[in-house]
C-alpha positions, -999 to +999 in steps of 0.1 A: -210-300-314-185-321-293-169-306-263-131-304-263-111-318-234-076-303-235-048-323-218-013-310-214+014-336-216+049-329-203+074-355-215+110-359-208+118-377-241+100-391-271+071-413-263+074-449-273+045-463-293+033-482-262+034-450-241+013-432-267-013-459-267-013-459-229-018-421-227-046-423-253-063-451-234-067-429-204-094-409-223-113-436-242-144-430-221-145-393-229-141-401-266-169-427-264-191-400-248-185-378-279-159-354-265-128-345-285-096-350-265-067-328-276-032-333-263-007-304-260+028-319-257+056-300-241+091-314-244+120-295-228+150-289-250+180-310-242+205-291-220+236-284-240+256-272-210+249-304-191+259-325-221+292-306-224+298-310-186+291-347-188+314-351-218+342-331-201+338-352-170+341-384-189+371-371-208+389-362-176+375-389-153+399-417-160+432-399-160+425-367-142+460-361-131+478-371-163+454-358-190+453-322-201+421-304-191+396-297-218+386-261-217+353-245-228+371-227-256+378-261-272+342-270-273+319-255-299+290-247-276+268-233-304+271-266-324+262-286-293+232-263-287+221-267-324+225-305-321+204-305-289+177-283-306+175-307-336+174-338-313+146-323-292+126-313-324+130-349-337+118-363-303+088-340-305+081-351-341+082-388-331+060-382-301+033-364-321+035-391-348+031-419-322+001-401-306-015-397-340-009-434-347-027-441-314-057-421-327-049-389-307-052-353-318-019-337-307+001-306-311+033-297-293+064-276-289+099-278-276+102-256-245+132-236-233+117-224-200+116-244-168+093-274-175+068-268-146+065-231-155+058-240-191+033-266-180+014-241-158+014-215-186+001-240-211-026-253-188-037-217-182-035-207-219-056-236-232-079-240-202-063-275-197-085-300-178-056-322-166-018-326-169+001-358-175+038-359-168+057-388-183+093-393-171+119-419-162+120-427-125+138-401-105+139-417-071+158-390-052+139-360-066+106-378-060+116-387-024+122-350-017+092-339-037+114-319-061+103-337-092+081-322-119+050-339-106+053-326-071+061-291-083+031-292-107+007-303-080+017-273-059+014-250-088-016-262-108-053-263-101-060-294-123-054-331-117-018-341-123-010-377-133+026-390-133+034-420-155+067-437-159+080-442-194+079-477-208+057-491-180+021-500-182-004-485-158-010-519-142+027-524-137+032-490-121+003-494-097+015-529-087+049-515-079+039-496-048+025-465-065+058-451-078+044-441-111+008-432-106-002-408-080-035-389-074-042-352-078 
């Protein structure tokens, strides 16, 4: 019977097909040795409040003194929340489909709790062997070690790999180590 190697994958948005292939390629050696690699994807729900704030800021940004202010009562917060939930569910569905197309066994869920807390809970719940965090570059957060990867390394007892979306492993490692960092 093949041993299962569970990997928790925290993603910021839907994986591209190339990202899914790259993630899968990280574990080809384990599969060749007869182990089953299972991916457990966590995707944070889009933040409805942040979307409303951004929209309100752009509405008032150009003519702040001459435009009437948009109030929260004018915004249907529940419909924005539902739209965010649906968008997050679709991004998760795409991610799981792209991982499957890359030959991976994957399950996942949209999370509502803080991402690193959900990552730590999932690693503990499934006895995860490693965590992979796939994000866009967040230069300021990374500089101050406030990014998900830095937080996860302080909180988890497993290797944590940070990959940048839409960049190959080779490209990231050639770029001064911004994407890939050790455990």
